[in-house]
C-alpha positions in Angstrom: -132.7 -41.2 -96.7 -133.8 -37.3 -97.5 -132.4 -36.2 -100.8 -129.9 -33.0 -99.7 -130.8 -30.0 -101.0 -128.2 -27.7 -102.6 -125.7 -25.8 -100.5 -124.4 -22.6 -101.2 -121.0 -22.5 -100.5 -119.8 -21.0 -97.3 -117.6 -18.0 -97.0 -114.5 -17.4 -94.5 -115.0 -15.3 -91.5 -113.9 -11.5 -92.9 -110.0 -11.0 -92.5 -110.7 -8.1 -89.9 -113.1 -10.3 -88.4 -111.1 -13.5 -87.8 -107.9 -11.2 -86.9 -109.3 -8.3 -84.9 -110.0 -8.6 -80.9 -113.4 -7.3 -81.4 -115.4 -9.4 -80.0 -113.7 -9.0 -76.8 -116.2 -7.6 -74.0 -113.8 -4.5 -71.7 -114.1 -5.4 -67.9 -114.2 -4.1 -65.0 -110.7 -4.0 -62.2 -112.6 -6.3 -59.7 -110.6 -9.9 -59.9 -109.0 -8.9 -63.3 -107.0 -11.5 -63.8 -109.5 -14.1 -63.4 -112.3 -12.1 -65.3 -109.7 -11.9 -68.5 -109.3 -15.6 -68.3 -113.0 -16.0 -68.5 -113.1 -13.5 -71.3 -110.8 -15.3 -73.4 -111.3 -19.0 -72.5 -114.9 -17.9 -73.4 -114.1 -17.0 -77.1 -111.5 -19.8 -77.0 -114.4 -22.5 -76.4 -117.1 -20.3 -79.0 -114.6 -20.7 -81.6 -114.1 -16.8 -82.2 -110.0 -17.4 -82.1 -108.6 -19.1 -85.3 -105.4 -21.7 -85.4 -102.7 -20.1 -85.2 -104.2 -16.5 -85.1 -101.1 -14.4 -83.1 -102.2 -12.2 -80.0 -100.4 -9.7 -78.1 -100.8 -8.5 -74.9 -100.8 -5.4 -75.2 -103.5 -5.6 -77.9 -105.5 -7.8 -75.7 -105.4 -5.5 -73.0 -106.5 -2.7 -75.2 -109.3 -4.4 -76.0 -110.3 -5.6 -72.7 -109.7 -2.4 -71.4 -107.4 -3.5 -68.3 -103.3 -3.5 -67.9 -101.1 -5.4 -69.1 -100.4 -7.2 -65.9 -103.3 -9.3 -65.6 -103.8 -10.3 -69.2 -100.1 -11.8 -69.2 -101.1 -14.1 -66.4 -104.5 -15.3 -67.9 -103.0 -15.9 -70.9 -99.7 -17.9 -69.1 -102.6 -20.1 -67.5 -103.9 -21.1 -71.2 -100.8 -21.7 -72.3 -100.5 -24.4 -69.7 -103.7 -25.5 -70.5 -102.4 -25.9 -74.3 -105.4 -24.1 -75.2 -102.6 -21.1 -76.4 -98.6 -21.7 -77.4 -95.9 -19.7 -76.7 -93.7 -19.6 -80.0 -90.0 -18.6 -80.4 -89.5 -14.7 -79.1 -92.7 -15.0 -76.6 -95.0 -14.4 -79.3 -98.1 -16.3 -78.6 -100.8 -17.8 -80.8 -104.0 -20.0 -80.6 -102.9 -23.9 -80.6 -104.0 -26.0 -83.7 -104.3 -29.8 -83.5 -102.7 -32.5 -85.5 -104.6 -34.7 -87.4 -102.8 -37.3 -85.1 -104.5 -34.8 -82.1 -107.5 -34.4 -83.5 -108.4 -38.0 -84.0 -106.8 -38.8 -80.5 -109.0 -36.3 -79.0 -112.2 -37.1 -81.1 -111.7 -40.5 -79.0 -111.5 -38.7 -75.9 -114.3 -36.5 -76.5 -116.6 -39.6 -77.7 -116.5 -41.0 -74.5 -117.1 -38.0 -72.2 -119.4 -36.2 -74.4 -121.3 -39.6 -75.5 -121.8 -40.1 -71.0 -122.8 -36.7 -71.0 -125.7 -36.6 -74.3 -126.9 -39.9 -72.2 -127.0 -38.2 -68.9 -128.6 -35.3 -70.2 -131.8 -37.0 -72.2 -132.7 -38.3 -68.7 -132.7 -34.8 -67.0 -133.3 -32.1 -70.0 -136.1 -29.7 -69.4 -138.7 -28.5 -72.4 -137.1 -25.0 -72.2 -133.3 -26.8 -72.7 -134.7 -28.4 -76.1 -136.2 -25.6 -77.1 -132.9 -23.8 -76.6 -131.6 -26.3 -79.0 -134.0 -26.2 -81.5 -133.1 -22.2 -81.6 -129.1 -23.0 -82.2 -129.8 -25.4 -84.5 -132.0 -23.5 -86.8 -129.8 -20.5 -86.3 -126.6 -23.2 -87.4 -128.5 -24.2 -90.5 -129.6 -20.2 -91.3 -125.8 -19.4 -91.3 -124.6 -22.2 -93.2 -126.8 -21.4 -95.7 -126.2 -17.8 -95.8 -122.3 -18.6 -96.4 -122.2 -17.0 -92.5 -118.9 -19.2 -90.8 -118.4 -17.4 -87.4 -122.3 -17.6 -86.8 -122.2 -20.9 -87.8 -119.5 -22.2 -85.5 -121.1 -20.1 -82.3 -124.4 -21.9 -82.8 -123.0 -25.2 -82.9 -120.9 -24.9 -79.9 -124.3 -23.4 -78.2 -126.4 -26.4 -79.1 -123.7 -28.8 -78.3 -122.8 -26.8 -74.5 -126.8 -26.5 -74.3 -126.9 -30.4 -74.3 -123.9 -30.7 -71.6 -125.1 -28.4 -69.2 -128.1 -30.4 -69.6 -126.1 -33.8 -67.9 -125.8 -31.7 -64.6 -122.6 -33.3 -64.3 -120.4 -30.3 -63.8 -117.0 -32.3 -63.1 -117.7 -34.0 -66.2 -118.8 -30.7 -67.8 -115.5 -29.0 -66.7 -113.4 -31.9 -68.3 -115.3 -31.6 -71.8 -114.8 -28.1 -71.7 -111.1 -28.2 -71.2 -111.3 -30.2 -74.5 -113.3 -27.9 -76.5 -110.3 -24.9 -75.4 -108.3 -27.1 -77.9 -111.0 -28.1 -80.3 -113.3 -25.2 -80.5 -110.6 -22.8 -83.1 -110.7 -25.8 -84.8 -114.0 -25.3 -86.2 -113.2 -22.6 -88.3 -111.6 -24.9 -90.8 -115.0 -26.4 -91.4 -116.2 -23.1 -93.2 -115.5 -23.0 -96.4 -113.5 -26.2 -96.6 -115.5 -29.2 -94.7 -118.8 -27.9 -93.7 -120.8 -31.4 -92.2 -122.6 -33.5 -94.1 -124.6 -36.4 -93.7 -125.3 -39.4 -95.5 -128.9 -38.9 -94.1 -130.5 -36.3 -92.0 -128.5 -33.7 -90.2 -127.9 -35.8 -87.1 -128.5 -32.9 -84.5 -132.1 -33.6 -85.8 -131.5 -37.1 -84.1 -130.2 -35.9 -81.1 -133.3 -33.7 -80.1 -135.4 -36.6 -81.2 -134.0 -38.6 -78.2 -134.0 -35.7 -75.8 -138.0 -35.4 -76.5 -138.1 -39.2 -76.1 -135.6 -39.3 -73.2 -133.5 -42.1 -74.5 -130.7 -41.5 -73.5 -129.1 -44.5 -76.1 -130.7 -43.1 -78.5 -129.1 -39.6 -78.1 -125.8 -40.9 -77.1 -126.0 -42.7 -80.5 -126.8 -39.5 -82.3 -124.5 -37.7 -80.6 -121.5 -40.0 -81.3 -122.8 -40.3 -85.1 -122.6 -36.3 -85.3 -119.2 -36.1 -84.2 -117.7 -39.1 -86.7 -120.2 -38.1 -89.7 -120.2 -34.4 -89.3 -115.9 -34.5 -89.1 -115.1 -36.8 -91.8 -114.8 -33.6 -93.9 -112.4 -31.4 -91.5 -110.4 -34.8 -91.0 -109.5 -34.9 -94.7 -108.8 -31.1 -94.7 -106.7 -31.4 -91.9 -104.6 -34.6 -94.1 -104.3 -32.4 -96.5 -102.9 -29.3 -94.7 -100.3 -32.0 -93.4 -99.9 -33.5 -97.0 -99.3 -29.7 -98.3 -96.7 -29.1 -95.6 -94.9 -31.9 -95.5 -94.5 -31.9 -99.9 -93.3 -28.1 -99.0 -90.6 -28.9 -96.3 
């Protein structure tokens, strides 16, 4: 077991970064609803929006450079997918997960993402492994520098590269549907629950399994990463719910 090096506290994303919409890219006129949906979907997958973050149709339309109609249609699609939530008075917020929901979805993810990891070990290319190595290096760099948003994004790139390498598009679509709801939750990791492991980082075990083209080792490492790395998030969600119950 490797001795853990001292860790710097990871600072939360600046308020303007967490609440702003500057990460959205203006889009053209063709197939507007689909393109707006794709842009919003991507930032949710990447964890660029915070659970509970309030969104306004007008602000989204302005950030994307389109009219409000395609934004409203795309938002309603994401509401139906439970990635966004329509609150009272038609307020729109980024959906979060309760502890029970997170744990239930984790059970589903363990099965589905484990399946994808095993398939990826048989089909992955050396180029994709190098892409994942770079994503992991960026994750560690961002965590050590206290940069929350780049850390969440690098983690997404690592995992998405793995699942895409499985070459199972239907499975990938299901996994991404779950990550629409899981992605924003990863913002709770910093500074409250940075992933820790009893030994080496489980991403390194995943990479070892991929280099050996070993489906069983890759799947086991992925599942261990999800459980061990998420223990702090589970504790944080439990603490949030306990505090909310005390206030009520």
